[in-house]
Every structure is written in C-alpha cells, then in structure tokens.
C-alpha positions in Angstrom: -21.2 51.4 -62.3 -21.7 55.0 -61.6 -22.4 58.1 -63.7 -19.5 58.9 -66.0 -17.6 61.8 -65.1 -14.8 63.8 -67.2 -11.7 65.0 -66.4 -9.1 66.9 -68.2 -6.0 67.8 -66.4 -2.3 69.8 -67.7 1.3 69.7 -66.5 4.4 71.1 -67.8 6.7 68.6 -69.1 10.7 69.4 -69.2 12.1 69.7 -72.2 14.9 67.8 -71.3 12.7 65.0 -70.1 10.7 64.9 -73.1 11.9 61.9 -75.2 12.2 59.8 -71.7 8.3 60.6 -70.8 7.6 59.8 -74.9 9.2 56.8 -74.2 7.5 55.7 -71.1 3.9 56.0 -73.0 4.9 54.3 -76.1 2.5 51.5 -77.2 5.3 48.9 -76.7 5.5 49.9 -72.8 3.0 48.6 -70.9 3.0 50.9 -67.9 0.3 51.1 -65.3 -2.7 50.6 -67.8 -4.1 48.2 -66.3 -4.3 49.8 -63.0 -6.0 52.5 -64.9 -9.0 50.0 -66.1 -9.0 48.8 -62.3 -9.9 52.0 -60.7 -12.7 52.6 -63.7 -10.8 55.1 -65.6 -11.2 54.8 -69.4 -10.5 56.9 -72.4 -7.0 58.4 -71.3 -5.6 60.3 -73.4 -2.1 61.9 -72.9 -1.8 65.2 -75.7 1.7 67.2 -75.7 1.4 70.9 -77.0 4.5 73.3 -77.3 3.1 76.7 -76.4 5.1 80.0 -77.8 7.2 80.2 -75.0 9.0 77.2 -76.1 7.7 74.9 -73.1 5.8 71.9 -73.6 2.6 70.9 -71.9 0.8 67.8 -70.9 -3.3 67.7 -71.4 -4.6 64.4 -70.3 -8.5 63.5 -70.5 -9.7 60.3 -69.1 -13.9 59.5 -68.2 -14.3 57.6 -64.6 -16.9 55.6 -63.9 -16.7 54.2 -60.6 -19.1 55.3 -57.7 -16.3 56.6 -55.0 -13.7 59.2 -57.4 -11.8 60.4 -54.2 -11.2 56.4 -53.3 -10.5 55.2 -56.2 -7.7 57.7 -56.4 -6.3 56.5 -53.3 -6.2 53.2 -53.5 -4.7 54.1 -56.7 -2.3 56.2 -55.4 -1.3 53.4 -52.7 -0.8 50.9 -55.3 3.5 49.6 -55.4 3.4 49.6 -59.1 2.1 52.7 -59.5 4.2 54.4 -56.9 7.2 52.9 -58.9 5.7 54.3 -62.1 5.4 58.2 -60.3 9.6 57.4 -59.6 9.8 57.6 -63.4 7.1 59.9 -64.9 7.6 62.3 -61.9 10.8 63.7 -62.4 10.2 64.8 -66.3 7.2 67.4 -64.8 6.8 70.2 -63.4 3.6 70.9 -61.4 1.8 74.5 -62.0 1.9 76.6 -59.7 -1.2 77.6 -59.6 -2.4 74.3 -58.7 -4.8 73.1 -56.0 -3.4 71.4 -53.0 -2.6 67.8 -53.1 -2.7 67.7 -56.6 0.0 67.0 -58.9 -1.5 67.6 -62.6 -3.6 70.8 -62.4 -7.6 69.8 -62.7 -9.1 71.7 -65.4 -12.5 73.0 -66.0 -14.8 71.3 -68.7 -16.1 74.1 -70.6 -17.9 72.4 -73.1 -18.8 68.8 -74.2 -20.5 67.3 -77.1 -22.9 64.7 -76.7 
C-alpha cells in the first residue's frame, strides 16, 4: 500500500438537475462505490453548498492509498460501469472554466490538514 494522498475537488451542479444528482447519490443507490474501493479510493465524500450568487457547487474529498494514482484513475475511467455512471452524473454538472486540461472536477489545493 502506498502513502495516503488526499484530494479535494470542486464542480458546479445545475440547479435544475440537483434533485436528480442527489437521488443518484442516495445511500440506497450503490452507484459505483465498489469501483472506488477497487482503485484505492477511501473516505470519499461529496458536500454541497449554495453560494451567494445562487449557484450550487459540489466539493469532494477522498483519500488514495495505491501506488499509481494516474494509472488507477485511467483504469477507473475505462471501467464500462463507471462510464455508464458518468452518463448519468455528467449532465448534472458544469465543469469550472479554470480547471486543468483533462479535468472534469477541478482539483483543489490542500491548505491545511490536521493530523
């Protein structure tokens, strides 16, 4: 097992798709949770916040425990079940304009971690 890496990501969610997105992530919907574990992603959470401008944003956090993050994310992206999941979730989201090339969710910079 590799060193634990922590990731925070952000993306806008369309207000008209908010109910649909929340239903997809309801505890009764297994989604692709088993794939997250398969590719060494743990303690995955998504939080929602509505900003003063009225737009909704999703903030995700997860810990990665593998030895090859890029490789595992590539394998995860190639999983047919995950591709089907993205067909449901992607239309609910608006990627940020200033994201890095190739990103859907924008990676945030960790400022502080309390060990």
